[in-house]
PDB file of N, H, CA, C and O in Angstrom:
ATOM      1  N   UNK A   1       9.844  14.368   9.116  1.00  0.00           N
ATOM      2  CA  UNK A   1      10.566  15.107  10.166  1.00  0.00           C
ATOM      3  C   UNK A   1      12.140  14.651   9.987  1.00  0.00           C
ATOM      4  O   UNK A   1      12.523  13.481  10.013  1.00  0.00           O
ATOM      5  N   UNK A   2      12.908  15.720   9.815  1.00  0.00           N
ATOM      6  H   UNK A   2      12.597  16.670   9.794  1.00  0.00           H
ATOM      7  CA  UNK A   2      14.376  15.360   9.767  1.00  0.00           C
ATOM      8  C   UNK A   2      15.097  16.483  10.167  1.00  0.00           C
ATOM      9  O   UNK A   2      14.551  17.430  10.732  1.00  0.00           O
ATOM     10  N   UNK A   3      16.427  16.439   9.883  1.00  0.00           N
ATOM     11  H   UNK A   3      16.871  15.670   9.424  1.00  0.00           H
ATOM     12  CA  UNK A   3      17.131  17.636  10.376  1.00  0.00           C
ATOM     13  C   UNK A   3      17.111  18.823   9.349  1.00  0.00           C
ATOM     14  O   UNK A   3      16.986  18.569   8.151  1.00  0.00           O
ATOM     15  N   UNK A   4      17.228  20.070   9.779  1.00  0.00           N
ATOM     16  H   UNK A   4      17.330  20.277  10.752  1.00  0.00           H
ATOM     17  CA  UNK A   4      17.098  21.172   9.019  1.00  0.00           C
ATOM     18  C   UNK A   4      18.256  21.273   7.917  1.00  0.00           C
ATOM     19  O   UNK A   4      19.406  20.951   8.219  1.00  0.00           O
ATOM     20  N   UNK A   5      17.964  21.680   6.768  1.00  0.00           N
ATOM     21  H   UNK A   5      17.030  21.942   6.524  1.00  0.00           H
ATOM     22  CA  UNK A   5      18.873  21.790   5.635  1.00  0.00           C
ATOM     23  C   UNK A   5      18.988  23.129   5.342  1.00  0.00           C
ATOM     24  O   UNK A   5      18.134  23.917   5.748  1.00  0.00           O
ATOM     25  N   UNK A   6      20.098  23.556   4.573  1.00  0.00           N
ATOM     26  H   UNK A   6      20.792  22.916   4.243  1.00  0.00           H
ATOM     27  CA  UNK A   6      20.379  24.854   4.175  1.00  0.00           C
ATOM     28  C   UNK A   6      19.264  25.512   3.423  1.00  0.00           C
ATOM     29  O   UNK A   6      18.885  26.665   3.631  1.00  0.00           O
ATOM     30  N   UNK A   7      18.779  24.709   2.553  1.00  0.00           N
ATOM     31  H   UNK A   7      19.087  23.773   2.384  1.00  0.00           H
ATOM     32  CA  UNK A   7      17.617  25.242   1.639  1.00  0.00           C
ATOM     33  C   UNK A   7      16.267  25.448   2.269  1.00  0.00           C
ATOM     34  O   UNK A   7      15.404  26.095   1.675  1.00  0.00           O
ATOM     35  N   UNK A   8      16.068  24.946   3.390  1.00  0.00           N
ATOM     36  H   UNK A   8      16.769  24.421   3.872  1.00  0.00           H
ATOM     37  CA  UNK A   8      14.776  25.048   4.195  1.00  0.00           C
ATOM     38  C   UNK A   8      14.409  26.367   4.612  1.00  0.00           C
ATOM     39  O   UNK A   8      15.219  27.177   5.065  1.00  0.00           O
ATOM     40  N   UNK A   9      13.079  26.600   4.445  1.00  0.00           N
ATOM     41  H   UNK A   9      12.422  25.943   4.078  1.00  0.00           H
ATOM     42  CA  UNK A   9      12.654  27.954   5.018  1.00  0.00           C
ATOM     43  C   UNK A   9      12.314  27.937   6.402  1.00  0.00           C
ATOM     44  O   UNK A   9      11.869  26.921   6.938  1.00  0.00           O
ATOM     45  N   UNK A  10      12.521  29.127   7.076  1.00  0.00           N
ATOM     46  H   UNK A  10      12.882  29.952   6.641  1.00  0.00           H
ATOM     47  CA  UNK A  10      12.219  29.128   8.578  1.00  0.00           C
ATOM     48  C   UNK A  10      11.214  30.052   8.884  1.00  0.00           C
ATOM     49  O   UNK A  10      11.114  31.016   8.125  1.00  0.00           O
ATOM     50  N   UNK A  11      10.423  29.964   9.863  1.00  0.00           N
ATOM     51  H   UNK A  11      10.504  29.181  10.480  1.00  0.00           H
ATOM     52  CA  UNK A  11       9.522  30.978  10.389  1.00  0.00           C
ATOM     53  C   UNK A  11       9.375  30.761  11.939  1.00  0.00           C
ATOM     54  O   UNK A  11       9.268  29.656  12.471  1.00  0.00           O
ATOM     55  N   UNK A  12       9.384  31.937  12.571  1.00  0.00           N
ATOM     56  H   UNK A  12       9.471  32.835  12.140  1.00  0.00           H
ATOM     57  CA  UNK A  12       9.158  32.180  13.950  1.00  0.00           C
ATOM     58  C   UNK A  12       7.895  32.879  14.098  1.00  0.00           C
ATOM     59  O   UNK A  12       7.655  33.988  13.621  1.00  0.00           O
ATOM     60  N   UNK A  13       7.013  32.089  14.862  1.00  0.00           N
ATOM     61  H   UNK A  13       7.208  31.188  15.250  1.00  0.00           H
ATOM     62  CA  UNK A  13       5.713  32.707  14.973  1.00  0.00           C
ATOM     63  C   UNK A  13       5.262  32.438  16.415  1.00  0.00           C
ATOM     64  O   UNK A  13       5.125  31.302  16.868  1.00  0.00           O
ATOM     65  N   UNK A  14       5.034  33.620  17.132  1.00  0.00           N
ATOM     66  H   UNK A  14       5.145  34.543  16.764  1.00  0.00           H
ATOM     67  CA  UNK A  14       4.712  33.661  18.486  1.00  0.00           C
ATOM     68  C   UNK A  14       5.556  32.706  19.477  1.00  0.00           C
ATOM     69  O   UNK A  14       5.067  31.982  20.345  1.00  0.00           O
ATOM     70  N   UNK A  15       6.838  32.845  19.189  1.00  0.00           N
ATOM     71  H   UNK A  15       7.235  33.434  18.485  1.00  0.00           H
ATOM     72  CA  UNK A  15       7.731  32.064  20.029  1.00  0.00           C
ATOM     73  C   UNK A  15       7.895  30.503  19.558  1.00  0.00           C
ATOM     74  O   UNK A  15       8.603  29.718  20.190  1.00  0.00           O
ATOM     75  N   UNK A  16       7.230  30.167  18.482  1.00  0.00           N
ATOM     76  H   UNK A  16       6.656  30.804  17.968  1.00  0.00           H
ATOM     77  CA  UNK A  16       7.373  28.727  17.917  1.00  0.00           C
ATOM     78  C   UNK A  16       8.254  28.884  16.657  1.00  0.00           C
ATOM     79  O   UNK A  16       8.248  29.903  15.966  1.00  0.00           O
ATOM     80  N   UNK A  17       9.025  27.778  16.409  1.00  0.00           N
ATOM     81  H   UNK A  17       9.030  26.950  16.971  1.00  0.00           H
ATOM     82  CA  UNK A  17       9.819  27.826  15.236  1.00  0.00           C
ATOM     83  C   UNK A  17       9.471  26.765  14.368  1.00  0.00           C
ATOM     84  O   UNK A  17       9.401  25.596  14.750  1.00  0.00           O
ATOM     85  N   UNK A  18       9.230  27.177  13.094  1.00  0.00           N
ATOM     86  H   UNK A  18       9.287  28.126  12.783  1.00  0.00           H
ATOM     87  CA  UNK A  18       8.812  26.233  12.121  1.00  0.00           C
ATOM     88  C   UNK A  18       9.847  26.158  10.913  1.00  0.00           C
ATOM     89  O   UNK A  18      10.437  27.162  10.515  1.00  0.00           O
ATOM     90  N   UNK A  19      10.019  24.920  10.369  1.00  0.00           N
ATOM     91  H   UNK A  19       9.539  24.104  10.692  1.00  0.00           H
ATOM     92  CA  UNK A  19      10.788  24.789   9.242  1.00  0.00           C
ATOM     93  C   UNK A  19       9.985  24.013   8.049  1.00  0.00           C
ATOM     94  O   UNK A  19       9.295  23.016   8.262  1.00  0.00           O
ATOM     95  N   UNK A  20      10.146  24.528   6.936  1.00  0.00           N
ATOM     96  H   UNK A  20      10.706  25.338   6.762  1.00  0.00           H
ATOM     97  CA  UNK A  20       9.543  23.872   5.687  1.00  0.00           C
ATOM     98  C   UNK A  20      10.595  23.723   4.629  1.00  0.00           C
ATOM     99  O   UNK A  20      11.410  24.616   4.396  1.00  0.00           O
ATOM    100  N   UNK A  21      10.562  22.624   4.020  1.00  0.00           N
ATOM    101  H   UNK A  21       9.900  21.899   4.210  1.00  0.00           H
ATOM    102  CA  UNK A  21      11.432  22.415   2.811  1.00  0.00           C
ATOM    103  C   UNK A  21      10.924  23.411   1.662  1.00  0.00           C
ATOM    104  O   UNK A  21       9.718  23.553   1.457  1.00  0.00           O
ATOM    105  N   UNK A  22      11.845  24.056   0.963  1.00  0.00           N
ATOM    106  H   UNK A  22      12.824  23.940   1.130  1.00  0.00           H
ATOM    107  CA  UNK A  22      11.528  24.954  -0.077  1.00  0.00           C
ATOM    108  C   UNK A  22      10.824  24.209  -1.155  1.00  0.00           C
ATOM    109  O   UNK A  22      10.015  24.824  -1.850  1.00  0.00           O
ATOM    110  N   UNK A  23      11.059  22.894  -1.372  1.00  0.00           N
ATOM    111  H   UNK A  23      11.715  22.394  -0.807  1.00  0.00           H
ATOM    112  CA  UNK A  23      10.406  22.190  -2.471  1.00  0.00           C
ATOM    113  C   UNK A  23       8.863  22.047  -1.907  1.00  0.00           C
ATOM    114  O   UNK A  23       7.953  22.267  -2.705  1.00  0.00           O
ATOM    115  N   UNK A  24       8.594  21.734  -0.743  1.00  0.00           N
ATOM    116  H   UNK A  24       9.333  21.555  -0.094  1.00  0.00           H
ATOM    117  CA  UNK A  24       7.247  21.628  -0.302  1.00  0.00           C
ATOM    118  C   UNK A  24       6.449  22.926  -0.388  1.00  0.00           C
ATOM    119  O   UNK A  24       5.262  22.952  -0.713  1.00  0.00           O
ATOM    120  N   UNK A  25       7.265  24.133  -0.038  1.00  0.00           N
ATOM    121  H   UNK A  25       8.229  24.111   0.227  1.00  0.00           H
ATOM    122  CA  UNK A  25       6.634  25.372  -0.182  1.00  0.00           C
ATOM    123  C   UNK A  25       6.307  25.713  -1.616  1.00  0.00           C
ATOM    124  O   UNK A  25       5.271  26.347  -1.814  1.00  0.00           O
ATOM    125  N   UNK A  26       7.070  25.367  -2.643  1.00  0.00           N
ATOM    126  H   UNK A  26       7.912  24.852  -2.481  1.00  0.00           H
ATOM    127  CA  UNK A  26       6.888  25.632  -3.851  1.00  0.00           C
ATOM    128  C   UNK A  26       5.767  24.811  -4.320  1.00  0.00           C
ATOM    129  O   UNK A  26       5.021  25.309  -5.162  1.00  0.00           O
ATOM    130  N   UNK A  27       5.529  23.552  -3.868  1.00  0.00           N
ATOM    131  H   UNK A  27       6.135  23.147  -3.183  1.00  0.00           H
ATOM    132  CA  UNK A  27       4.445  22.759  -4.170  1.00  0.00           C
ATOM    133  C   UNK A  27       3.098  23.082  -3.653  1.00  0.00           C
ATOM    134  O   UNK A  27       2.093  23.014  -4.362  1.00  0.00           O
ATOM    135  N   UNK A  28       3.088  23.462  -2.310  1.00  0.00           N
ATOM    136  H   UNK A  28       3.905  23.518  -1.735  1.00  0.00           H
ATOM    137  CA  UNK A  28       1.817  23.753  -1.563  1.00  0.00           C
ATOM    138  C   UNK A  28       1.556  25.157  -1.195  1.00  0.00           C
ATOM    139  O   UNK A  28       0.404  25.494  -0.920  1.00  0.00           O
ATOM    140  N   UNK A  29       2.560  26.034  -1.163  1.00  0.00           N
ATOM    141  H   UNK A  29       3.495  25.760  -1.386  1.00  0.00           H
ATOM    142  CA  UNK A  29       2.400  27.427  -0.630  1.00  0.00           C
ATOM    143  C   UNK A  29       2.418  27.446   0.739  1.00  0.00           C
ATOM    144  O   UNK A  29       3.063  26.596   1.354  1.00  0.00           O
ATOM    145  N   UNK A  30       1.708  28.427   1.377  1.00  0.00           N
ATOM    146  H   UNK A  30       1.185  29.117   0.877  1.00  0.00           H
ATOM    147  CA  UNK A  30       1.623  28.547   2.909  1.00  0.00           C
ATOM    148  C   UNK A  30       1.022  27.384   3.472  1.00  0.00           C
ATOM    149  O   UNK A  30       0.296  26.664   2.786  1.00  0.00           O
ATOM    150  N   UNK A  31       1.268  27.149   4.660  1.00  0.00           N
ATOM    151  H   UNK A  31       1.858  27.734   5.216  1.00  0.00           H
ATOM    152  CA  UNK A  31       0.597  26.098   5.377  1.00  0.00           C
ATOM    153  C   UNK A  31      -0.181  26.603   6.546  1.00  0.00           C
ATOM    154  O   UNK A  31       0.267  27.585   7.137  1.00  0.00           O
ATOM    155  N   UNK A  32      -1.261  26.067   6.940  1.00  0.00           N
ATOM    156  H   UNK A  32      -1.626  25.269   6.459  1.00  0.00           H
ATOM    157  CA  UNK A  32      -2.123  26.611   8.091  1.00  0.00           C
ATOM    158  C   UNK A  32      -2.122  25.363   9.083  1.00  0.00           C
ATOM    159  O   UNK A  32      -2.395  24.208   8.757  1.00  0.00           O
ATOM    160  N   UNK A  33      -1.772  25.801  10.329  1.00  0.00           N
ATOM    161  H   UNK A  33      -1.551  26.739  10.594  1.00  0.00           H
ATOM    162  CA  UNK A  33      -1.624  24.740  11.529  1.00  0.00           C
ATOM    163  C   UNK A  33      -2.902  25.177  12.261  1.00  0.00           C
ATOM    164  O   UNK A  33      -3.067  26.367  12.531  1.00  0.00           O
ATOM    165  N   UNK A  34      -3.724  24.331  12.557  1.00  0.00           N
ATOM    166  H   UNK A  34      -3.589  23.365  12.338  1.00  0.00           H
ATOM    167  CA  UNK A  34      -5.074  24.737  13.293  1.00  0.00           C
ATOM    168  C   UNK A  34      -5.112  23.784  14.441  1.00  0.00           C
ATOM    169  O   UNK A  34      -4.918  22.578  14.291  1.00  0.00           O
ATOM    170  N   UNK A  35      -5.381  24.382  15.664  1.00  0.00           N
ATOM    171  H   UNK A  35      -5.538  25.362  15.786  1.00  0.00           H
ATOM    172  CA  UNK A  35      -5.680  23.410  16.836  1.00  0.00           C
ATOM    173  C   UNK A  35      -7.175  23.230  16.887  1.00  0.00           C
ATOM    174  O   UNK A  35      -7.996  24.140  17.004  1.00  0.00           O
ATOM    175  N   UNK A  36      -7.449  21.813  16.774  1.00  0.00           N
ATOM    176  H   UNK A  36      -6.782  21.074  16.678  1.00  0.00           H
ATOM    177  CA  UNK A  36      -8.919  21.465  16.656  1.00  0.00           C
ATOM    178  C   UNK A  36      -9.394  21.139  17.929  1.00  0.00           C
ATOM    179  O   UNK A  36     -10.585  20.843  18.026  1.00  0.00           O
ATOM    180  N   UNK A  37      -8.637  21.138  18.990  1.00  0.00           N
ATOM    181  H   UNK A  37      -7.669  21.378  18.911  1.00  0.00           H
ATOM    182  CA  UNK A  37      -9.151  20.796  20.346  1.00  0.00           C
ATOM    183  C   UNK A  37      -8.724  19.427  20.667  1.00  0.00           C
ATOM    184  O   UNK A  37      -8.667  19.059  21.841  1.00  0.00           O
ATOM    185  N   UNK A  38      -8.405  18.606  19.629  1.00  0.00           N
ATOM    186  H   UNK A  38      -8.451  18.905  18.676  1.00  0.00           H
ATOM    187  CA  UNK A  38      -8.260  17.029  19.823  1.00  0.00           C
ATOM    188  C   UNK A  38      -6.879  16.784  19.263  1.00  0.00           C
ATOM    189  O   UNK A  38      -6.406  15.651  19.349  1.00  0.00           O
ATOM    190  N   UNK A  39      -6.164  17.813  18.668  1.00  0.00           N
ATOM    191  H   UNK A  39      -6.549  18.733  18.599  1.00  0.00           H
ATOM    192  CA  UNK A  39      -4.893  17.667  18.002  1.00  0.00           C
ATOM    193  C   UNK A  39      -4.793  18.904  16.979  1.00  0.00           C
ATOM    194  O   UNK A  39      -5.585  19.841  17.076  1.00  0.00           O
ATOM    195  N   UNK A  40      -3.863  18.873  16.065  1.00  0.00           N
ATOM    196  H   UNK A  40      -3.220  18.111  15.986  1.00  0.00           H
ATOM    197  CA  UNK A  40      -3.549  19.748  15.070  1.00  0.00           C
ATOM    198  C   UNK A  40      -3.929  19.238  13.631  1.00  0.00           C
ATOM    199  O   UNK A  40      -3.765  18.072  13.272  1.00  0.00           O
ATOM    200  N   UNK A  41      -4.456  20.240  12.846  1.00  0.00           N
ATOM    201  H   UNK A  41      -4.589  21.187  13.138  1.00  0.00           H
ATOM    202  CA  UNK A  41      -4.733  20.002  11.510  1.00  0.00           C
ATOM    203  C   UNK A  41      -3.813  20.786  10.706  1.00  0.00           C
ATOM    204  O   UNK A  41      -3.701  22.000  10.879  1.00  0.00           O
ATOM    205  N   UNK A  42      -3.145  20.143   9.830  1.00  0.00           N
ATOM    206  H   UNK A  42      -3.235  19.157   9.690  1.00  0.00           H
ATOM    207  CA  UNK A  42      -2.071  20.756   9.130  1.00  0.00           C
ATOM    208  C   UNK A  42      -2.393  20.695   7.672  1.00  0.00           C
ATOM    209  O   UNK A  42      -2.683  19.584   7.228  1.00  0.00           O
ATOM    210  N   UNK A  43      -2.386  21.760   6.825  1.00  0.00           N
ATOM    211  H   UNK A  43      -2.150  22.662   7.186  1.00  0.00           H
ATOM    212  CA  UNK A  43      -2.630  21.609   5.398  1.00  0.00           C
ATOM    213  C   UNK A  43      -2.467  22.964   4.749  1.00  0.00           C
ATOM    214  O   UNK A  43      -2.356  24.014   5.383  1.00  0.00           O
ATOM    215  N   UNK A  44      -2.462  22.857   3.464  1.00  0.00           N
ATOM    216  H   UNK A  44      -2.552  22.004   2.949  1.00  0.00           H
ATOM    217  CA  UNK A  44      -2.111  24.142   2.571  1.00  0.00           C
ATOM    218  C   UNK A  44      -3.186  25.127   2.809  1.00  0.00           C
ATOM    219  O   UNK A  44      -4.362  24.780   2.917  1.00  0.00           O
ATOM    220  N   UNK A  45      -2.768  26.423   2.896  1.00  0.00           N
ATOM    221  H   UNK A  45      -1.812  26.705   2.808  1.00  0.00           H
ATOM    222  CA  UNK A  45      -3.633  27.333   3.188  1.00  0.00           C
ATOM    223  C   UNK A  45      -4.752  27.569   2.093  1.00  0.00           C
ATOM    224  O   UNK A  45      -5.822  28.078   2.425  1.00  0.00           O
ATOM    225  N   UNK A  46      -4.521  27.228   0.897  1.00  0.00           N
ATOM    226  H   UNK A  46      -3.651  26.814   0.627  1.00  0.00           H
ATOM    227  CA  UNK A  46      -5.534  27.266  -0.179  1.00  0.00           C
ATOM    228  C   UNK A  46      -6.313  26.020  -0.405  1.00  0.00           C
ATOM    229  O   UNK A  46      -7.162  25.954  -1.294  1.00  0.00           O
ATOM    230  N   UNK A  47      -6.036  25.041   0.382  1.00  0.00           N
ATOM    231  H   UNK A  47      -5.346  25.094   1.104  1.00  0.00           H
ATOM    232  CA  UNK A  47      -6.916  23.768   0.362  1.00  0.00           C
ATOM    233  C   UNK A  47      -8.290  23.994   0.392  1.00  0.00           C
ATOM    234  O   UNK A  47      -8.742  24.772   1.232  1.00  0.00           O
ATOM    235  N   UNK A  48      -9.137  23.339  -0.526  1.00  0.00           N
ATOM    236  H   UNK A  48      -8.770  22.707  -1.208  1.00  0.00           H
ATOM    237  CA  UNK A  48     -10.579  23.391  -0.405  1.00  0.00           C
ATOM    238  C   UNK A  48     -11.045  22.431   0.533  1.00  0.00           C
ATOM    239  O   UNK A  48     -10.699  21.249   0.510  1.00  0.00           O
ATOM    240  N   UNK A  49     -11.891  22.971   1.425  1.00  0.00           N
ATOM    241  H   UNK A  49     -12.171  23.931   1.443  1.00  0.00           H
ATOM    242  CA  UNK A  49     -12.554  22.029   2.483  1.00  0.00           C
ATOM    243  C   UNK A  49     -13.837  21.345   1.849  1.00  0.00           C
ATOM    244  O   UNK A  49     -14.793  22.052   1.530  1.00  0.00           O
ATOM    245  N   UNK A  50     -13.859  20.136   1.688  1.00  0.00           N
ATOM    246  H   UNK A  50     -13.083  19.561   1.947  1.00  0.00           H
ATOM    247  CA  UNK A  50     -14.961  19.510   1.081  1.00  0.00           C
ATOM    248  C   UNK A  50     -16.103  19.115   2.104  1.00  0.00           C
ATOM    249  O   UNK A  50     -17.045  18.385   1.793  1.00  0.00           O
ATOM    250  N   UNK A  51     -15.932  19.639   3.280  1.00  0.00           N
ATOM    251  H   UNK A  51     -15.167  20.232   3.532  1.00  0.00           H
ATOM    252  CA  UNK A  51     -16.967  19.258   4.337  1.00  0.00           C
ATOM    253  C   UNK A  51     -16.814  17.944   4.953  1.00  0.00           C
ATOM    254  O   UNK A  51     -17.629  17.570   5.797  1.00  0.00           O
ATOM    255  N   UNK A  52     -15.744  17.154   4.563  1.00  0.00           N
ATOM    256  H   UNK A  52     -15.082  17.458   3.877  1.00  0.00           H
ATOM    257  CA  UNK A  52     -15.510  15.974   5.189  1.00  0.00           C
ATOM    258  C   UNK A  52     -16.251  14.739   4.576  1.00  0.00           C
ATOM    259  O   UNK A  52     -16.101  13.598   5.012  1.00  0.00           O
ATOM    260  N   UNK A  53     -17.052  15.064   3.540  1.00  0.00           N
ATOM    261  H   UNK A  53     -17.173  15.991   3.186  1.00  0.00           H
ATOM    262  CA  UNK A  53     -17.662  14.032   2.842  1.00  0.00           C
ATOM    263  C   UNK A  53     -17.404  14.079   1.465  1.00  0.00           C
ATOM    264  O   UNK A  53     -17.966  14.926   0.771  1.00  0.00           O
ATOM    265  N   UNK A  54     -16.438  13.082   0.878  1.00  0.00           N
ATOM    266  H   UNK A  54     -15.981  12.394   1.441  1.00  0.00           H
ATOM    267  CA  UNK A  54     -16.215  13.162  -0.419  1.00  0.00           C
ATOM    268  C   UNK A  54     -17.050  12.365  -1.321  1.00  0.00           C
ATOM    269  O   UNK A  54     -16.714  12.083  -2.471  1.00  0.00           O
ATOM    270  N   UNK A  55     -18.250  11.978  -0.716  1.00  0.00           N
ATOM    271  H   UNK A  55     -18.523  12.207   0.218  1.00  0.00           H
ATOM    272  CA  UNK A  55     -19.202  11.160  -1.621  1.00  0.00           C
ATOM    273  C   UNK A  55     -19.049   9.626  -1.457  1.00  0.00           C
ATOM    274  O   UNK A  55     -19.898   8.850  -1.895  1.00  0.00           O
ATOM    275  N   UNK A  56     -18.021   9.255  -0.862  1.00  0.00           N
ATOM    276  H   UNK A  56     -17.331   9.885  -0.507  1.00  0.00           H
ATOM    277  CA  UNK A  56     -17.600   7.747  -0.713  1.00  0.00           C
ATOM    278  C   UNK A  56     -18.210   7.160   0.607  1.00  0.00           C
ATOM    279  O   UNK A  56     -17.880   6.020   0.937  1.00  0.00           O
ATOM    280  N   UNK A  57     -18.963   7.780   1.272  1.00  0.00           N
ATOM    281  H   UNK A  57     -19.231   8.706   1.004  1.00  0.00           H
ATOM    282  CA  UNK A  57     -19.554   7.316   2.489  1.00  0.00           C
ATOM    283  C   UNK A  57     -21.055   7.055   2.399  1.00  0.00           C
ATOM    284  O   UNK A  57     -21.751   7.901   1.836  1.00  0.00           O
ATOM    285  N   UNK A  58     -21.582   6.012   2.880  1.00  0.00           N
ATOM    286  H   UNK A  58     -21.017   5.325   3.337  1.00  0.00           H
ATOM    287  CA  UNK A  58     -23.037   5.855   2.875  1.00  0.00           C
ATOM    288  C   UNK A  58     -23.857   6.495   4.078  1.00  0.00           C
ATOM    289  O   UNK A  58     -25.077   6.655   4.046  1.00  0.00           O
ATOM    290  N   UNK A  59     -23.000   6.857   5.189  1.00  0.00           N
ATOM    291  H   UNK A  59     -22.009   6.727   5.215  1.00  0.00           H
ATOM    292  CA  UNK A  59     -23.460   7.267   6.380  1.00  0.00           C
ATOM    293  C   UNK A  59     -23.922   8.649   6.282  1.00  0.00           C
ATOM    294  O   UNK A  59     -24.581   9.062   7.236  1.00  0.00           O
ATOM    295  N   UNK A  60     -23.711   9.403   5.352  1.00  0.00           N
ATOM    296  H   UNK A  60     -23.175   9.068   4.577  1.00  0.00           H
ATOM    297  CA  UNK A  60     -23.967  10.864   5.241  1.00  0.00           C
ATOM    298  C   UNK A  60     -25.228  11.163   4.667  1.00  0.00           C
ATOM    299  O   UNK A  60     -25.605  12.335   4.630  1.00  0.00           O
ATOM    300  N   UNK A  61     -25.978  10.177   4.181  1.00  0.00           N
ATOM    301  H   UNK A  61     -25.673   9.225   4.211  1.00  0.00           H
ATOM    302  CA  UNK A  61     -27.413  10.334   3.473  1.00  0.00           C
ATOM    303  C   UNK A  61     -27.275  10.984   2.082  1.00  0.00           C
ATOM    304  O   UNK A  61     -28.176  11.638   1.558  1.00  0.00           O
ATOM    305  N   UNK A  62     -26.225  10.779   1.600  1.00  0.00           N
ATOM    306  H   UNK A  62     -25.492  10.248   2.026  1.00  0.00           H
ATOM    307  CA  UNK A  62     -26.244  11.441   0.203  1.00  0.00           C
ATOM    308  C   UNK A  62     -25.886  10.316  -0.846  1.00  0.00           C
ATOM    309  O   UNK A  62     -25.834  10.585  -2.047  1.00  0.00           O
TER     310      UNK A  62
END
């Protein structure tokens, strides 16, 4: 989080103003902001959802 720069991209969606660096957009593409009911989940639109279990936990039975 910092001050807006001249090269930043700007979006106005339903009365909310969003700013994203052009470098981040080139790296990640469009970003999705999802209200989870407990906070917000922010990530690239094309991110693959692994179901929350990357195989490193022993509590999921796998």
